[in-house]
C-alpha positions as CSV (number, residue, x, y, z in Angstrom):
1,M,-41.9,-17.4,-155.9
2,K,-42.3,-18.9,-159.4
3,H,-38.5,-20.0,-159.9
4,G,-39.0,-22.2,-156.7
5,L,-35.7,-21.4,-155.4
6,S,-36.3,-18.9,-153.1
7,N,-34.7,-21.0,-150.1
8,T,-31.5,-21.6,-152.0
9,K,-28.2,-20.0,-151.1
10,L,-28.1,-19.0,-154.6
11,Y,-31.6,-17.2,-153.6
12,H,-30.1,-15.4,-150.6
13,I,-26.6,-14.5,-152.3
14,Y,-28.6,-12.9,-155.1
15,T,-30.9,-10.6,-152.6
16,S,-28.1,-9.6,-150.3
17,M,-26.6,-8.1,-153.5
18,K,-29.3,-6.6,-154.2
19,A,-30.0,-5.0,-150.6
20,R,-26.9,-3.9,-150.1
21,C,-26.7,-1.9,-153.5
22,Y,-30.7,-0.6,-152.7
23,S,-31.2,-0.5,-149.0
24,S,-30.5,2.4,-147.2
25,K,-31.3,-0.3,-143.6
26,C,-28.8,-2.8,-145.0
27,S,-25.5,-2.7,-142.7
28,N,-23.2,-2.8,-146.0
29,Y,-25.5,0.0,-147.6
30,R,-22.5,2.8,-147.1
31,F,-19.8,0.2,-149.1
32,Y,-22.2,0.1,-152.2
33,G,-25.3,1.8,-152.5
34,K,-24.2,5.0,-151.0
35,K,-21.1,4.5,-153.1
36,G,-22.9,4.4,-156.4
37,I,-22.6,0.4,-156.8
38,T,-25.7,-0.9,-158.2
39,V,-27.3,-3.8,-160.0
40,C,-27.1,-4.5,-163.9
41,D,-30.8,-4.4,-165.3
42,E,-30.7,-7.5,-166.5
43,W,-30.1,-9.5,-163.1
44,L,-32.3,-6.5,-161.3
45,I,-35.2,-7.4,-162.5
46,S,-34.7,-11.1,-163.3
47,F,-33.2,-14.2,-161.0
48,Q,-33.9,-16.2,-163.4
49,S,-31.0,-14.1,-165.7
50,F,-28.8,-14.1,-162.4
51,Y,-29.2,-17.9,-162.2
52,E,-28.7,-18.6,-165.7
53,W,-25.3,-16.3,-165.2
54,A,-24.3,-18.1,-162.5
55,L,-24.5,-21.9,-163.5
56,S,-22.7,-21.2,-166.8
57,H,-20.1,-20.0,-164.6
58,R,-19.9,-22.6,-162.9
59,Y,-21.7,-21.8,-159.4
60,H,-21.8,-24.1,-156.5
61,E,-22.3,-23.8,-152.7
62,G,-20.0,-22.5,-151.2
63,L,-18.7,-19.9,-153.4
64,S,-19.1,-16.5,-152.8
65,I,-19.8,-13.4,-155.7
66,D,-16.9,-11.7,-156.6
67,R,-16.9,-8.1,-158.5
68,I,-13.4,-8.0,-160.2
69,N,-13.2,-4.0,-160.7
70,G,-14.2,-3.5,-156.9
71,L,-15.1,0.7,-158.9
72,K,-17.9,-1.0,-161.1
73,N,-21.2,-2.1,-161.1
74,Y,-22.6,-6.3,-160.4
75,S,-22.9,-7.1,-163.9
76,P,-22.2,-10.4,-165.6
77,D,-18.6,-9.0,-167.4
78,N,-17.4,-7.8,-164.0
79,C,-18.4,-10.7,-161.4
80,R,-17.2,-14.3,-161.1
81,W,-17.1,-16.8,-158.2
82,I,-14.6,-16.9,-155.5
83,T,-13.9,-19.4,-152.2
84,M,-15.7,-18.0,-149.1
85,K,-11.8,-18.2,-147.8
86,I,-10.5,-16.2,-150.2
87,N,-13.0,-14.1,-149.8
88,L,-12.6,-14.1,-146.4
89,Q,-8.5,-13.0,-146.8
90,N,-9.6,-10.5,-149.2
91,Q,-11.5,-8.7,-146.7
92,A,-9.0,-9.1,-143.8
93,K,-6.6,-7.4,-145.9
94,N,-8.9,-4.8,-145.5
95,K,-8.6,-2.8,-142.6
96,K,-12.1,-1.1,-143.5
97,C,-13.9,-4.6,-142.8
98,P,-12.7,-6.0,-139.4
99,I,-13.1,-9.8,-139.4
100,T,-14.9,-11.7,-136.2
101,R,-14.0,-14.9,-135.5
102,L,-17.6,-15.7,-135.7
103,R,-18.1,-14.4,-138.8
104,K,-14.4,-16.5,-139.8
105,M,-16.6,-19.8,-138.9
106,R,-20.0,-19.0,-140.0
107,L,-18.1,-18.8,-143.8
108,E,-16.2,-21.9,-143.2
109,K,-19.4,-23.4,-142.4
110,C,-20.3,-22.7,-146.0
111,M,-23.5,-21.1,-144.2
112,S,-25.2,-17.7,-144.5
113,Q,-26.2,-15.0,-141.9
114,H,-30.0,-15.9,-142.8
115,E,-29.4,-19.6,-142.0
116,L,-27.5,-19.1,-138.8
117,G,-30.4,-17.0,-138.0
118,D,-32.7,-19.5,-138.3
119,L,-30.9,-21.9,-136.3
120,I,-30.6,-19.3,-132.8
121,G,-34.2,-17.7,-133.7
122,V,-33.4,-14.4,-135.5
123,R,-33.0,-12.2,-138.5
124,G,-30.2,-12.6,-140.8
125,F,-29.7,-9.0,-140.1
126,T,-28.8,-9.6,-136.3
127,V,-26.5,-12.2,-137.0
128,C,-24.9,-9.2,-139.0
129,A,-25.2,-6.8,-136.3
130,W,-23.2,-9.3,-134.3
131,E,-20.6,-9.8,-136.3
132,H,-20.2,-5.9,-137.4
133,G,-20.1,-5.3,-133.4
134,K,-23.3,-3.5,-133.4
135,V,-24.7,-5.5,-131.1
136,H,-24.4,-8.0,-128.8
137,P,-26.1,-10.7,-128.2
138,S,-28.5,-11.8,-125.2
139,E,-27.6,-14.3,-123.3
140,E,-29.8,-17.1,-124.1
141,H,-28.7,-16.2,-128.0
142,A,-25.1,-16.9,-126.9
143,K,-25.2,-19.6,-125.0
144,K,-26.5,-21.2,-128.4
145,L,-23.9,-19.2,-130.5
146,I,-21.2,-21.0,-128.4
147,S,-22.9,-24.2,-128.6
148,I,-23.4,-24.3,-132.3
149,F,-20.0,-23.3,-132.6
150,K,-18.2,-24.9,-130.1
151,A,-16.6,-21.9,-128.9
152,P,-14.3,-21.2,-125.4
153,S,-16.9,-17.8,-124.8
154,I,-19.1,-15.2,-126.7
155,N,-16.4,-12.5,-126.4
156,W,-13.9,-14.6,-127.8
157,L,-16.6,-15.6,-130.8
158,L,-16.9,-12.0,-131.6
159,S,-13.7,-10.7,-131.1
160,I,-11.5,-8.6,-134.3
161,I,-9.0,-11.2,-135.3
162,N,-7.7,-8.5,-138.1
163,D,-3.9,-7.5,-137.6
164,V,-4.1,-10.3,-134.6
165,E,-3.3,-13.2,-136.4
166,R,-1.3,-14.4,-139.4
167,A,-2.7,-15.8,-142.6
168,E,-2.2,-19.3,-141.7
169,D,-3.5,-18.8,-138.4
170,L,-6.7,-17.7,-139.7
171,F,-6.7,-20.6,-142.2
172,P,-4.9,-23.2,-140.4
173,S,-5.4,-25.9,-143.4
174,L,-3.2,-23.9,-145.3
175,A,0.1,-23.6,-142.6
176,G,2.8,-25.9,-143.8
177,G,3.8,-24.0,-147.3
178,T,0.2,-24.7,-148.9
179,S,-0.7,-21.5,-150.5
180,L,-3.8,-20.0,-151.5
181,I,-5.4,-21.0,-155.4
182,P,-4.7,-17.8,-156.7
183,V,-8.1,-16.0,-157.9
184,E,-7.8,-16.2,-161.2
185,N,-7.3,-20.1,-161.7
186,I,-10.5,-20.3,-159.8
187,L,-12.4,-18.5,-162.7
188,P,-11.2,-16.5,-166.0
189,S,-11.0,-13.3,-165.6
190,N,-10.1,-10.3,-167.8
191,D,-9.6,-7.7,-165.2
192,T,-7.6,-7.5,-162.1
193,T,-9.4,-7.2,-158.6
194,D,-8.9,-3.5,-157.6
195,T,-11.2,-4.1,-154.3
196,P,-12.0,-7.2,-152.3
197,D,-16.0,-7.5,-152.3
198,M,-17.5,-8.4,-149.0
199,Q,-20.2,-11.0,-149.2
200,H,-23.1,-11.7,-147.1
201,S,-25.0,-14.8,-148.2
202,A,-24.5,-13.6,-147.8
């Protein structure tokens, strides 16, 4: 790539955003492209444009892109950056988006599916399939996952945490009366979030 940023997390966010809107092979396409969600022309044809917007809106590694109005498209006036923990908590509140411990722990390490896949020797979409319960890791891959996340077992890693653990169990650092930082305090917005967006660095 001419911009020299193809190996950055921001570029992974960019390509994942386009994939879930335009690639029917993407596991999350049904939540985005199939429902008519698209990427604005400005971003679709130019990563540089997306990159400049991201930096001007205080992007840094560890943040996740979020649509302010979940019924509208990806565009400069409808997107903002939120922390992965808040993104994950939003998803946990949405029963249509089950959260596995594998996904939770990967995001806590600020690791994309592609990056985890590189560590294990698989493609990013394979990690996505594990997180969504579509396929089960092989014995070799299971051992690597257990080692990376120091998990007691692969079944524990792949178990769903929706409606099982409370918010303070999902995020121990929030226990003891500490509250989540409101999304509107992370970046200013002109609207409220109607539907939590899903990131797959991501």
